[in-house]
A tleap script that builds the chain and sets N, CA, C and O, in Angstrom:
source leaprc.protein.ff14SB
mol = sequence {
  NMET LYS ILE THR LYS LEU THR GLY ASN GLN
  VAL ILE LYS ILE PHE ASN PRO LYS LEU THR
  ASP LYS ILE VAL GLU ASP LYS GLU PHE PHE
  LEU ILE GLU VAL ASN GLU PHE LYS LEU VAL
  PHE GLU GLU VAL PRO ALA GLU ASP ASP MET
  TYR LEU ILE LEU ARG ASN ASN ASP PHE THR
  SER GLY SER GLY PRO MET VAL PHE HIE LYS
  ILE SER LYS SER LEU ILE GLY ALA ILE GLU
  TYR ILE MET LYS GLN SER GLY ILE PHE GLY
  SER LYS GLN TYR ILE THR THR ASN VAL GLY
  VAL ASN ILE ASN GLY GLY PRO TYR ALA TYR
  THR TYR PHE ASN SER TYR ASP ILE LYS VAL
  ILE LYS SER ASN ASP ILE ILE CALA
}
set mol.1.N position { 0.950 -1.165 -0.071 }
set mol.1.CA position { 0.130 -0.155 -0.013 }
set mol.1.C position { 0.897 1.149 0.143 }
set mol.1.O position { 1.835 1.277 0.929 }
set mol.2.N position { 0.400 2.189 -0.723 }
set mol.2.CA position { 1.618 3.329 -1.087 }
set mol.2.C position { 0.556 4.641 -0.744 }
set mol.2.O position { -0.465 4.790 -1.416 }
set mol.3.N position { 0.858 5.424 0.200 }
set mol.3.CA position { 0.396 6.281 0.868 }
set mol.3.C position { 1.621 8.005 0.281 }
set mol.3.O position { 2.817 8.234 0.460 }
set mol.4.N position { 0.418 8.872 -0.469 }
set mol.4.CA position { 0.818 9.689 -0.573 }
set mol.4.C position { 0.260 11.106 -0.188 }
set mol.4.O position { -0.788 11.329 -0.794 }
set mol.5.N position { 0.671 12.183 0.683 }
set mol.5.CA position { 0.569 12.984 0.950 }
set mol.5.C position { 0.103 14.048 0.063 }
set mol.5.O position { 1.036 14.234 -0.719 }
set mol.6.N position { -0.842 14.832 -0.218 }
set mol.6.CA position { -1.405 15.753 -1.304 }
set mol.6.C position { -2.226 17.130 -1.243 }
set mol.6.O position { -3.251 17.134 -0.563 }
set mol.7.N position { -1.939 17.991 -1.737 }
set mol.7.CA position { -2.897 19.369 -1.181 }
set mol.7.C position { -4.091 18.782 -2.510 }
set mol.7.O position { -3.925 18.000 -3.447 }
set mol.8.N position { -5.303 19.583 -2.043 }
set mol.8.CA position { -6.256 19.760 -2.565 }
set mol.8.C position { -6.033 20.071 -4.154 }
set mol.8.O position { -6.782 19.490 -4.939 }
set mol.9.N position { -5.114 20.891 -4.624 }
set mol.9.CA position { -4.410 21.681 -5.723 }
set mol.9.C position { -3.943 19.950 -6.317 }
set mol.9.O position { -4.654 19.264 -7.052 }
set mol.10.N position { -3.314 19.763 -6.059 }
set mol.10.CA position { -2.438 18.108 -6.767 }
set mol.10.C position { -3.385 16.905 -6.948 }
set mol.10.O position { -3.205 16.076 -7.840 }
set mol.11.N position { -4.728 16.823 -5.783 }
set mol.11.CA position { -5.729 15.780 -6.151 }
set mol.11.C position { -6.442 16.524 -7.520 }
set mol.11.O position { -6.566 15.828 -8.528 }
set mol.12.N position { -6.834 17.719 -7.540 }
set mol.12.CA position { -7.742 18.088 -8.614 }
set mol.12.C position { -6.747 17.675 -9.837 }
set mol.12.O position { -7.266 17.020 -10.741 }
set mol.13.N position { -5.427 17.983 -9.941 }
set mol.13.CA position { -4.890 17.667 -11.361 }
set mol.13.C position { -4.874 16.454 -11.641 }
set mol.13.O position { -4.714 16.152 -12.824 }
set mol.14.N position { -5.024 15.479 -10.711 }
set mol.14.CA position { -4.638 14.218 -11.074 }
set mol.14.C position { -6.169 13.896 -11.681 }
set mol.14.O position { -6.308 13.261 -12.726 }
set mol.15.N position { -7.022 14.283 -11.094 }
set mol.15.CA position { -8.359 13.686 -10.962 }
set mol.15.C position { -9.169 14.870 -12.013 }
set mol.15.O position { -9.808 14.335 -12.920 }
set mol.16.N position { -9.196 15.927 -11.994 }
set mol.16.CA position { -9.977 16.606 -13.018 }
set mol.16.C position { -9.041 18.177 -12.958 }
set mol.16.O position { -9.338 19.145 -12.257 }
set mol.17.N position { -8.107 18.093 -13.710 }
set mol.17.CA position { -7.505 19.126 -14.381 }
set mol.17.C position { -7.769 20.567 -14.529 }
set mol.17.O position { -7.123 21.582 -14.268 }
set mol.18.N position { -8.820 20.350 -14.986 }
set mol.18.CA position { -9.474 21.618 -15.399 }
set mol.18.C position { -10.219 22.881 -14.351 }
set mol.18.O position { -10.554 24.050 -14.543 }
set mol.19.N position { -10.263 21.933 -13.166 }
set mol.19.CA position { -10.686 22.901 -11.953 }
set mol.19.C position { -9.073 23.603 -11.001 }
set mol.19.O position { -9.252 24.147 -9.911 }
set mol.20.N position { -8.026 23.515 -11.426 }
set mol.20.CA position { -6.843 23.877 -10.699 }
set mol.20.C position { -7.714 25.569 -10.214 }
set mol.20.O position { -8.320 25.901 -9.196 }
set mol.21.N position { -7.513 26.018 -11.000 }
set mol.21.CA position { -7.502 27.655 -11.114 }
set mol.21.C position { -8.920 28.280 -10.466 }
set mol.21.O position { -9.334 29.439 -10.500 }
set mol.22.N position { -9.464 27.168 -9.908 }
set mol.22.CA position { -10.499 27.779 -8.646 }
set mol.22.C position { -10.759 27.880 -7.814 }
set mol.22.O position { -11.746 28.444 -7.341 }
set mol.23.N position { -9.160 26.853 -6.936 }
set mol.23.CA position { -9.085 26.492 -5.658 }
set mol.23.C position { -8.835 28.017 -5.005 }
set mol.23.O position { -8.168 28.794 -5.688 }
set mol.24.N position { -9.307 28.442 -3.802 }
set mol.24.CA position { -9.228 29.402 -3.369 }
set mol.24.C position { -7.840 29.432 -1.989 }
set mol.24.O position { -6.804 30.048 -1.742 }
set mol.25.N position { -8.840 28.136 -1.300 }
set mol.25.CA position { -8.072 27.835 0.254 }
set mol.25.C position { -7.856 26.214 -0.113 }
set mol.25.O position { -8.699 25.447 -0.577 }
set mol.26.N position { -6.672 25.975 0.186 }
set mol.26.CA position { -6.309 24.552 0.204 }
set mol.26.C position { -6.344 23.546 1.182 }
set mol.26.O position { -6.312 24.010 2.322 }
set mol.27.N position { -6.403 22.215 1.111 }
set mol.27.CA position { -6.789 21.553 2.169 }
set mol.27.C position { -5.475 20.082 1.891 }
set mol.27.O position { -4.826 20.062 0.846 }
set mol.28.N position { -5.264 18.887 3.077 }
set mol.28.CA position { -4.640 18.344 2.317 }
set mol.28.C position { -5.804 16.746 1.946 }
set mol.28.O position { -6.968 16.525 2.280 }
set mol.29.N position { -5.124 16.180 1.396 }
set mol.29.CA position { -5.654 14.600 0.977 }
set mol.29.C position { -4.546 13.347 1.159 }
set mol.29.O position { -3.358 13.612 1.341 }
set mol.30.N position { -4.799 12.621 1.126 }
set mol.30.CA position { -3.821 11.418 1.107 }
set mol.30.C position { -4.972 10.579 -0.257 }
set mol.30.O position { -6.172 10.325 -0.367 }
set mol.31.N position { -3.480 10.369 -1.237 }
set mol.31.CA position { -4.091 9.347 -2.256 }
set mol.31.C position { -3.389 8.358 -1.654 }
set mol.31.O position { -2.180 8.461 -1.449 }
set mol.32.N position { -4.320 6.981 -1.215 }
set mol.32.CA position { -3.847 5.407 -1.301 }
set mol.32.C position { -4.195 4.990 -2.225 }
set mol.32.O position { -5.332 5.125 -2.676 }
set mol.33.N position { -2.784 4.043 -2.997 }
set mol.33.CA position { -2.577 3.406 -4.164 }
set mol.33.C position { -2.689 1.440 -3.331 }
set mol.33.O position { -1.716 1.077 -2.669 }
set mol.34.N position { -3.602 0.695 -3.460 }
set mol.34.CA position { -3.360 -0.477 -3.642 }
set mol.34.C position { -3.746 -1.082 -4.700 }
set mol.34.O position { -4.727 -0.822 -5.398 }
set mol.35.N position { -2.959 -1.912 -4.828 }
set mol.35.CA position { -2.809 -2.628 -6.255 }
set mol.35.C position { -2.872 -1.596 -7.344 }
set mol.35.O position { -2.154 -0.644 -7.648 }
set mol.36.N position { -4.069 -2.154 -7.867 }
set mol.36.CA position { -4.544 -1.593 -9.113 }
set mol.36.C position { -5.559 -0.295 -8.621 }
set mol.36.O position { -6.035 0.423 -9.500 }
set mol.37.N position { -5.846 -0.044 -7.270 }
set mol.37.CA position { -6.779 0.955 -6.723 }
set mol.37.C position { -6.432 2.108 -6.833 }
set mol.37.O position { -5.469 1.963 -7.586 }
set mol.38.N position { -6.506 3.264 -6.620 }
set mol.38.CA position { -6.255 4.652 -6.018 }
set mol.38.C position { -7.923 5.109 -5.524 }
set mol.38.O position { -8.968 5.188 -6.169 }
set mol.39.N position { -7.621 5.332 -4.209 }
set mol.39.CA position { -8.510 6.043 -3.083 }
set mol.39.C position { -7.868 7.025 -2.600 }
set mol.39.O position { -6.694 6.996 -2.230 }
set mol.40.N position { -8.857 8.268 -2.570 }
set mol.40.CA position { -8.330 9.617 -1.808 }
set mol.40.C position { -9.387 9.298 -0.378 }
set mol.40.O position { -10.544 8.881 -0.324 }
set mol.41.N position { -8.315 9.741 0.807 }
set mol.41.CA position { -9.028 10.255 2.098 }
set mol.41.C position { -8.546 11.404 2.839 }
set mol.41.O position { -7.435 11.865 2.575 }
set mol.42.N position { -9.269 11.902 3.733 }
set mol.42.CA position { -9.062 13.113 4.085 }
set mol.42.C position { -8.218 12.592 5.573 }
set mol.42.O position { -7.979 13.514 6.353 }
set mol.43.N position { -7.903 11.628 5.868 }
set mol.43.CA position { -7.046 11.403 6.851 }
set mol.43.C position { -6.371 10.127 6.536 }
set mol.43.O position { -6.786 9.386 5.646 }
set mol.44.N position { -5.138 9.817 7.397 }
set mol.44.CA position { -4.504 8.468 6.688 }
set mol.44.C position { -4.854 7.580 7.251 }
set mol.44.O position { -5.268 7.854 8.377 }
set mol.45.N position { -4.899 6.140 6.864 }
set mol.45.CA position { -5.751 5.420 8.172 }
set mol.45.C position { -4.631 4.858 9.020 }
set mol.45.O position { -3.659 4.758 8.271 }
set mol.46.N position { -4.391 4.544 9.947 }
set mol.46.CA position { -3.233 3.824 10.583 }
set mol.46.C position { -3.188 2.453 10.781 }
set mol.46.O position { -4.222 1.789 10.716 }
set mol.47.N position { -1.962 1.884 11.048 }
set mol.47.CA position { -2.461 0.407 10.710 }
set mol.47.C position { -3.084 -0.981 11.600 }
set mol.47.O position { -3.204 -2.200 11.482 }
set mol.48.N position { -3.365 0.090 12.519 }
set mol.48.CA position { -4.655 -0.729 13.532 }
set mol.48.C position { -6.381 -0.381 13.568 }
set mol.48.O position { -7.265 -0.719 14.355 }
set mol.49.N position { -6.382 0.487 12.275 }
set mol.49.CA position { -7.554 0.824 11.960 }
set mol.49.C position { -8.273 0.014 11.366 }
set mol.49.O position { -7.486 -0.756 10.816 }
set mol.50.N position { -9.749 -0.423 11.032 }
set mol.50.CA position { -10.310 -1.235 10.440 }
set mol.50.C position { -11.462 -0.645 9.528 }
set mol.50.O position { -11.582 0.526 9.887 }
set mol.51.N position { -12.042 -0.818 8.877 }
set mol.51.CA position { -12.613 -0.475 7.439 }
set mol.51.C position { -14.182 -0.929 7.613 }
set mol.51.O position { -14.434 -2.120 7.797 }
set mol.52.N position { -15.015 -0.150 7.564 }
set mol.52.CA position { -16.648 -0.039 7.678 }
set mol.52.C position { -16.829 -0.144 6.187 }
set mol.52.O position { -16.334 0.585 5.328 }
set mol.53.N position { -17.822 -1.435 5.994 }
set mol.53.CA position { -18.410 -1.267 4.507 }
set mol.53.C position { -19.669 -1.005 4.682 }
set mol.53.O position { -20.287 -1.780 5.412 }
set mol.54.N position { -20.288 -0.028 4.161 }
set mol.54.CA position { -21.583 0.409 3.713 }
set mol.54.C position { -22.007 -0.204 2.484 }
set mol.54.O position { -21.246 -0.542 1.577 }
set mol.55.N position { -23.470 -0.354 2.498 }
set mol.55.CA position { -23.761 -0.730 1.261 }
set mol.55.C position { -25.390 -0.070 1.201 }
set mol.55.O position { -26.147 -0.377 2.122 }
set mol.56.N position { -25.892 0.836 0.092 }
set mol.56.CA position { -26.845 1.460 -0.320 }
set mol.56.C position { -28.067 0.538 -0.028 }
set mol.56.O position { -28.502 -0.140 -0.960 }
set mol.57.N position { -28.733 0.454 1.370 }
set mol.57.CA position { -30.314 -0.032 1.389 }
set mol.57.C position { -31.148 -0.315 0.270 }
set mol.57.O position { -31.848 -1.326 0.324 }
set mol.58.N position { -31.195 0.648 -1.054 }
set mol.58.CA position { -31.995 -0.092 -2.024 }
set mol.58.C position { -31.302 -0.173 -3.150 }
set mol.58.O position { -30.812 0.762 -3.783 }
set mol.59.N position { -31.260 -1.605 -3.454 }
set mol.59.CA position { -30.661 -1.995 -5.019 }
set mol.59.C position { -31.406 -1.949 -5.912 }
set mol.59.O position { -31.329 -2.831 -6.768 }
set mol.60.N position { -32.387 -0.907 -6.029 }
set mol.60.CA position { -33.665 -0.832 -7.335 }
set mol.60.C position { -33.000 0.519 -7.570 }
set mol.60.O position { -32.177 0.561 -8.485 }
set mol.61.N position { -33.209 1.492 -6.961 }
set mol.61.CA position { -33.177 3.078 -7.480 }
set mol.61.C position { -31.555 3.544 -6.876 }
set mol.61.O position { -30.709 4.240 -7.437 }
set mol.62.N position { -31.527 3.112 -6.013 }
set mol.62.CA position { -29.974 3.481 -5.211 }
set mol.62.C position { -30.590 4.650 -4.426 }
set mol.62.O position { -29.915 5.678 -4.490 }
set mol.63.N position { -31.396 4.706 -3.906 }
set mol.63.CA position { -31.466 5.878 -3.433 }
set mol.63.C position { -31.866 5.933 -1.733 }
set mol.63.O position { -32.201 6.802 -0.928 }
set mol.64.N position { -31.636 4.595 -1.723 }
set mol.64.CA position { -31.692 4.254 0.082 }
set mol.64.C position { -30.848 5.167 0.798 }
set mol.64.O position { -30.390 6.238 0.399 }
set mol.65.N position { -30.699 4.576 1.957 }
set mol.65.CA position { -29.370 4.984 2.801 }
set mol.65.C position { -28.346 4.661 3.253 }
set mol.65.O position { -28.588 4.419 4.435 }
set mol.66.N position { -27.239 4.484 3.048 }
set mol.66.CA position { -25.955 3.873 3.100 }
set mol.66.C position { -26.026 2.979 4.705 }
set mol.66.O position { -25.784 3.545 5.771 }
set mol.67.N position { -26.336 1.775 4.612 }
set mol.67.CA position { -26.175 1.220 6.382 }
set mol.67.C position { -25.204 -0.228 6.384 }
set mol.67.O position { -25.054 -0.889 5.357 }
set mol.68.N position { -24.619 -0.575 7.622 }
set mol.68.CA position { -23.654 -1.346 7.877 }
set mol.68.C position { -24.033 -2.686 6.920 }
set mol.68.O position { -25.083 -3.131 6.454 }
set mol.69.N position { -22.567 -3.101 6.875 }
set mol.69.CA position { -22.600 -4.030 5.773 }
set mol.69.C position { -21.106 -5.109 6.619 }
set mol.69.O position { -21.373 -5.997 7.429 }
set mol.70.N position { -20.353 -4.934 6.406 }
set mol.70.CA position { -19.307 -5.234 6.982 }
set mol.70.C position { -18.199 -5.048 7.251 }
set mol.70.O position { -17.667 -4.430 6.329 }
set mol.71.N position { -17.228 -5.344 8.396 }
set mol.71.CA position { -16.314 -4.473 8.564 }
set mol.71.C position { -14.800 -5.418 8.087 }
set mol.71.O position { -14.732 -6.630 8.290 }
set mol.72.N position { -13.890 -4.781 7.569 }
set mol.72.CA position { -12.693 -5.703 7.183 }
set mol.72.C position { -11.367 -5.266 8.444 }
set mol.72.O position { -11.336 -4.466 9.380 }
set mol.73.N position { -10.838 -5.797 8.138 }
set mol.73.CA position { -8.947 -5.435 9.328 }
set mol.73.C position { -8.081 -4.757 8.032 }
set mol.73.O position { -7.035 -4.178 8.326 }
set mol.74.N position { -8.441 -4.808 6.779 }
set mol.74.CA position { -7.351 -4.124 5.966 }
set mol.74.C position { -8.051 -3.418 4.832 }
set mol.74.O position { -9.153 -3.783 4.421 }
set mol.75.N position { -7.354 -2.360 4.320 }
set mol.75.CA position { -8.275 -2.214 2.994 }
set mol.75.C position { -8.347 -2.736 1.693 }
set mol.75.O position { -9.132 -2.465 0.784 }
set mol.76.N position { -7.382 -3.551 1.741 }
set mol.76.CA position { -7.300 -4.106 0.614 }
set mol.76.C position { -8.987 -5.363 0.592 }
set mol.76.O position { -9.943 -5.675 -0.117 }
set mol.77.N position { -8.513 -5.572 1.580 }
set mol.77.CA position { -9.715 -6.750 1.827 }
set mol.77.C position { -10.978 -6.205 1.541 }
set mol.77.O position { -11.873 -6.645 0.819 }
set mol.78.N position { -10.919 -5.247 2.173 }
set mol.78.CA position { -12.666 -4.326 1.769 }
set mol.78.C position { -12.781 -4.386 0.371 }
set mol.78.O position { -13.506 -5.158 -0.256 }
set mol.79.N position { -11.868 -3.349 -0.183 }
set mol.79.CA position { -11.946 -3.143 -1.681 }
set mol.79.C position { -12.062 -4.427 -2.581 }
set mol.79.O position { -12.788 -4.449 -3.575 }
set mol.80.N position { -11.145 -5.713 -2.088 }
set mol.80.CA position { -11.834 -7.099 -2.952 }
set mol.80.C position { -12.932 -7.279 -2.885 }
set mol.80.O position { -13.729 -7.629 -3.755 }
set mol.81.N position { -13.151 -6.916 -1.204 }
set mol.81.CA position { -15.118 -7.632 -0.683 }
set mol.81.C position { -15.709 -6.793 -1.922 }
set mol.81.O position { -15.950 -7.473 -2.919 }
set mol.82.N position { -15.934 -5.631 -1.992 }
set mol.82.CA position { -17.084 -4.503 -2.680 }
set mol.82.C position { -16.625 -5.107 -3.906 }
set mol.82.O position { -17.604 -5.589 -4.473 }
set mol.83.N position { -15.372 -5.327 -4.686 }
set mol.83.CA position { -15.415 -5.097 -6.130 }
set mol.83.C position { -15.847 -6.554 -7.031 }
set mol.83.O position { -15.973 -6.814 -8.228 }
set mol.84.N position { -15.997 -7.347 -5.700 }
set mol.84.CA position { -16.502 -8.438 -6.208 }
set mol.84.C position { -18.373 -9.247 -6.316 }
set mol.84.O position { -18.871 -10.294 -6.730 }
set mol.85.N position { -18.940 -7.695 -5.518 }
set mol.85.CA position { -20.548 -7.971 -5.265 }
set mol.85.C position { -21.013 -6.683 -6.804 }
set mol.85.O position { -20.400 -5.723 -7.273 }
set mol.86.N position { -22.139 -7.224 -7.091 }
set mol.86.CA position { -22.954 -6.349 -7.947 }
set mol.86.C position { -23.738 -5.173 -7.658 }
set mol.86.O position { -24.663 -5.341 -6.864 }
set mol.87.N position { -23.509 -3.649 -8.286 }
set mol.87.CA position { -24.134 -2.904 -7.914 }
set mol.87.C position { -26.071 -2.881 -8.020 }
set mol.87.O position { -26.935 -3.759 -7.993 }
set mol.88.N position { -26.078 -1.444 -8.141 }
set mol.88.CA position { -27.397 -1.415 -8.017 }
set mol.88.C position { -28.251 -1.933 -9.614 }
set mol.88.O position { -27.799 -1.698 -10.734 }
set mol.89.N position { -29.074 -2.397 -9.427 }
set mol.89.CA position { -29.811 -3.887 -10.332 }
set mol.89.C position { -29.349 -4.748 -11.078 }
set mol.89.O position { -29.786 -5.113 -12.169 }
set mol.90.N position { -28.196 -5.201 -10.358 }
set mol.90.CA position { -27.020 -6.033 -10.747 }
set mol.90.C position { -26.318 -5.736 -11.806 }
set mol.90.O position { -26.146 -6.310 -12.881 }
set mol.91.N position { -25.747 -4.273 -11.132 }
set mol.91.CA position { -25.016 -3.676 -12.614 }
set mol.91.C position { -23.688 -3.688 -11.936 }
set mol.91.O position { -23.536 -3.794 -10.719 }
set mol.92.N position { -22.420 -3.532 -13.120 }
set mol.92.CA position { -21.268 -4.287 -12.496 }
set mol.92.C position { -20.281 -3.222 -11.574 }
set mol.92.O position { -20.323 -2.007 -11.767 }
set mol.93.N position { -19.636 -3.676 -10.831 }
set mol.93.CA position { -19.252 -2.471 -9.791 }
set mol.93.C position { -17.867 -1.976 -10.438 }
set mol.93.O position { -17.242 -2.328 -11.438 }
set mol.94.N position { -17.650 -0.984 -9.416 }
set mol.94.CA position { -16.858 0.237 -10.167 }
set mol.94.C position { -16.359 0.841 -9.144 }
set mol.94.O position { -16.898 0.707 -8.046 }
set mol.95.N position { -15.106 1.709 -9.326 }
set mol.95.CA position { -14.568 2.669 -8.219 }
set mol.95.C position { -14.248 4.072 -9.131 }
set mol.95.O position { -13.900 4.319 -10.286 }
set mol.96.N position { -14.470 4.584 -8.311 }
set mol.96.CA position { -13.953 6.224 -8.878 }
set mol.96.C position { -13.928 7.511 -7.682 }
set mol.96.O position { -14.721 7.577 -6.743 }
set mol.97.N position { -12.982 8.355 -7.923 }
set mol.97.CA position { -12.906 9.108 -7.098 }
set mol.97.C position { -13.737 10.457 -8.078 }
set mol.97.O position { -13.764 10.653 -9.293 }
set mol.98.N position { -14.415 11.288 -6.805 }
set mol.98.CA position { -15.136 12.510 -7.198 }
set mol.98.C position { -14.322 13.733 -6.670 }
set mol.98.O position { -13.995 13.923 -5.498 }
set mol.99.N position { -14.015 14.648 -7.911 }
set mol.99.CA position { -12.650 15.262 -7.311 }
set mol.99.C position { -13.933 17.404 -7.582 }
set mol.99.O position { -14.791 17.627 -8.436 }
set mol.100.N position { -13.670 17.902 -7.007 }
set mol.100.CA position { -14.357 19.279 -7.486 }
set mol.100.C position { -13.551 20.315 -6.553 }
set mol.100.O position { -12.455 20.270 -5.995 }
set mol.101.N position { -14.773 21.446 -6.646 }
set mol.101.CA position { -14.265 22.801 -5.726 }
set mol.101.C position { -15.585 23.175 -5.224 }
set mol.101.O position { -16.440 23.220 -6.109 }
set mol.102.N position { -15.954 23.433 -4.133 }
set mol.102.CA position { -16.972 23.970 -3.636 }
set mol.102.C position { -16.954 25.901 -3.671 }
set mol.102.O position { -16.059 26.723 -3.865 }
set mol.103.N position { -18.306 25.993 -3.401 }
set mol.103.CA position { -18.739 27.581 -3.760 }
set mol.103.C position { -17.790 28.477 -3.323 }
set mol.103.O position { -17.507 29.566 -3.821 }
set mol.104.N position { -17.290 27.905 -2.295 }
set mol.104.CA position { -15.849 29.144 -1.409 }
set mol.104.C position { -14.777 28.848 -1.902 }
set mol.104.O position { -13.800 29.549 -1.638 }
set mol.105.N position { -14.651 27.693 -2.783 }
set mol.105.CA position { -13.038 27.322 -3.298 }
set mol.105.C position { -12.161 26.901 -2.606 }
set mol.105.O position { -10.967 27.151 -2.441 }
set mol.106.N position { -13.032 26.083 -2.129 }
set mol.106.CA position { -12.327 24.674 -0.936 }
set mol.106.C position { -12.461 23.347 -2.135 }
set mol.106.O position { -13.349 23.257 -2.983 }
set mol.107.N position { -11.429 22.479 -1.942 }
set mol.107.CA position { -11.327 21.665 -2.745 }
set mol.107.C position { -11.975 20.374 -1.873 }
set mol.107.O position { -11.987 20.309 -0.644 }
set mol.108.N position { -12.454 19.470 -2.702 }
set mol.108.CA position { -13.127 18.259 -2.095 }
set mol.108.C position { -12.714 17.094 -3.010 }
set mol.108.O position { -12.603 17.219 -4.229 }
set mol.109.N position { -12.461 15.779 -2.232 }
set mol.109.CA position { -12.348 14.820 -3.070 }
set mol.109.C position { -12.770 13.371 -2.196 }
set mol.109.O position { -12.218 13.104 -1.129 }
set mol.110.N position { -13.731 12.568 -2.758 }
set mol.110.CA position { -13.763 11.969 -2.236 }
set mol.110.C position { -13.870 10.181 -3.096 }
set mol.110.O position { -14.038 10.200 -4.315 }
set mol.111.N position { -13.797 9.214 -2.608 }
set mol.111.CA position { -13.798 7.680 -3.511 }
set mol.111.C position { -14.835 6.906 -3.438 }
set mol.111.O position { -14.949 6.172 -2.457 }
set mol.112.N position { -15.721 6.907 -4.366 }
set mol.112.CA position { -16.552 5.849 -3.635 }
set mol.112.C position { -17.254 4.494 -5.063 }
set mol.112.O position { -17.097 4.778 -6.250 }
set mol.113.N position { -17.808 3.444 -4.741 }
set mol.113.CA position { -18.106 2.708 -5.447 }
set mol.113.C position { -19.498 2.421 -5.953 }
set mol.113.O position { -20.407 3.131 -5.524 }
set mol.114.N position { -19.768 1.462 -6.817 }
set mol.114.CA position { -21.606 1.580 -6.803 }
set mol.114.C position { -22.319 0.871 -5.831 }
set mol.114.O position { -22.418 -0.324 -5.553 }
set mol.115.N position { -22.748 1.811 -5.424 }
set mol.115.CA position { -23.658 1.349 -4.126 }
set mol.115.C position { -22.948 0.713 -2.802 }
set mol.115.O position { -23.507 0.034 -1.941 }
set mol.116.N position { -21.799 1.038 -2.844 }
set mol.116.CA position { -20.712 0.836 -1.984 }
set mol.116.C position { -19.959 1.778 -1.389 }
set mol.116.O position { -19.653 2.721 -2.118 }
set mol.117.N position { -19.521 1.805 -0.146 }
set mol.117.CA position { -18.836 2.693 0.916 }
set mol.117.C position { -17.703 2.294 1.681 }
set mol.117.O position { -18.228 1.851 2.703 }
set mol.118.N position { -16.786 2.208 1.780 }
set mol.118.CA position { -15.621 2.070 2.732 }
set mol.118.C position { -15.283 3.225 3.689 }
set mol.118.O position { -14.609 4.050 3.072 }
set mol.119.N position { -15.526 3.647 5.143 }
set mol.119.CA position { -15.396 4.180 5.952 }
set mol.119.C position { -14.267 3.937 7.078 }
set mol.119.O position { -14.388 2.859 7.659 }
set mol.120.N position { -13.068 4.843 7.533 }
set mol.120.CA position { -12.162 4.305 8.543 }
set mol.120.C position { -12.812 4.287 9.577 }
set mol.120.O position { -13.439 5.333 9.739 }
set mol.121.N position { -12.946 3.518 10.391 }
set mol.121.CA position { -13.059 3.668 11.734 }
set mol.121.C position { -11.576 3.480 12.314 }
set mol.121.O position { -10.800 2.636 11.866 }
set mol.122.N position { -11.257 4.394 13.399 }
set mol.122.CA position { -9.791 4.482 13.875 }
set mol.122.C position { -9.748 3.473 15.516 }
set mol.122.O position { -10.608 3.630 16.382 }
set mol.123.N position { -9.070 2.896 15.594 }
set mol.123.CA position { -8.597 1.983 16.471 }
set mol.123.C position { -9.321 2.807 17.907 }
set mol.123.O position { -10.140 2.227 18.620 }
set mol.124.N position { -9.014 3.752 18.078 }
set mol.124.CA position { -9.616 4.444 19.396 }
set mol.124.C position { -11.074 4.770 19.857 }
set mol.124.O position { -11.725 5.105 20.847 }
set mol.125.N position { -11.214 4.388 18.187 }
set mol.125.CA position { -13.394 4.957 18.262 }
set mol.125.C position { -14.056 3.362 18.685 }
set mol.125.O position { -15.283 3.299 18.765 }
set mol.126.N position { -13.237 2.085 18.953 }
set mol.126.CA position { -14.047 1.229 18.815 }
set mol.126.C position { -14.216 0.547 20.368 }
set mol.126.O position { -13.295 0.457 21.180 }
set mol.127.N position { -15.336 0.180 20.541 }
set mol.127.CA position { -15.788 -0.236 22.051 }
set mol.127.C position { -15.439 -1.456 22.218 }
set mol.127.O position { -16.274 -2.193 21.694 }
set mol.128.N position { -14.558 -2.047 22.725 }
set mol.128.CA position { -14.362 -3.601 23.454 }
set mol.128.C position { -15.586 -4.318 23.774 }
set mol.128.O position { -15.530 -5.432 24.296 }
savepdb mol mol.pdb
quit
């Protein structure tokens, strides 16, 4: 797993270069490369963090809430599990990164799947 600390401007240049001149205030992101997958997080996951897998509760139109599905001890495990699942209406699974600049000139970036999501759970947030 390769982790690269990037500014919002750098993330925008990688995923949507036409927006770079619109950034007014910058922030940090982390580009995480796992095998052939690239994900963007606002915080770098620690070694002992876990990964919450959420899935859309409505596989007909995709408008349902995201609900708890599984927990993975590794990011690659979570990604590989999701990539084996079908999406809305049985469609093919995909991973994509959405980037942009909000109305205040701040960059945003996040990675999502077809009706699934991964959230990092910090180890100190887990109740034993």
